N, C-alpha and C positions, 0 to 999 in steps of 0.2 A: 560501214556499218549495213547488214540484210536485214531487210524486215519482211513479213511475211502475215499476211491476215486471213483467220481460215471462218465462216462462217459457221455454227452450232447451231446456234438455234436460231429461232425466230428473233430475238434482240439480243443474242449470246456472240460475241465474235470472239477468237482466238488472236493472241498477236503473240508473235516470235520474233526476236532479236539478235541478230547473231552477231558479236561484238568480236573485230580484229583484237587476237591475244597482244598486241604491245599495248595498246590501248586498255585492254582490261587488266594488265598486270599494271598500269599506271595508276588507274582506279582504287585496285589493290590496297598497294604500299600506299596512296593517299589514305583508306577505310583505316591500316595499321596506327597513320602516323595519328589519326584524329584518337582511334583506343589509347593511343599511347602518352597522350596530350592531357586525357580522360580521368586514367587511373594513375595509382601512388603505387610500384613494383618498389619493394624494402633493396636497395643497394646498387638503384641507379636515379641520375636525375629524370624529373616529369621530361615525358616525351623521347626519352634516349633508350629507354629499352628495346634489345633488338626484337626481331619477329618472334623467333622460339622462343624466349621467357612470354611473350605478353599472350602466345599460343598454351603454354603449360599454368601459365597464372590464371589469365582473364577467361581464355579457349579463344576456336577458332570460330566459336560462333558468333561471339560480340561480334567478332572482323567483319562476317557474312554481315552479321546484321548494320553493319554500318556502312557497309558496298551498298546493300539494297536500297537501304535510306536515301544516302544522297546519289549516285551513279544512276540506280533504274528511273527517277523522275528526268531526271538530263534525259536517257535514251529514249523515255516514250517520249516527248518533247520535241526530240527531234526524227 
């Protein structure tokens, strides 16, 4: 993981974090599992819906939001 810090103004900085693709994929998969556990999709057991069904029923935005909620804090601390 690579990070860079840019000073934008006197008291503002921009933090850029570059995450390796394999680590990103692992975190997105974890977010899909969390969303699958949280929603009930007819025809599937809780937590067992495939990614494509989650995307169409719930929306990719829910997965991205879950990813950011969980992973962003971890990456920030590292």
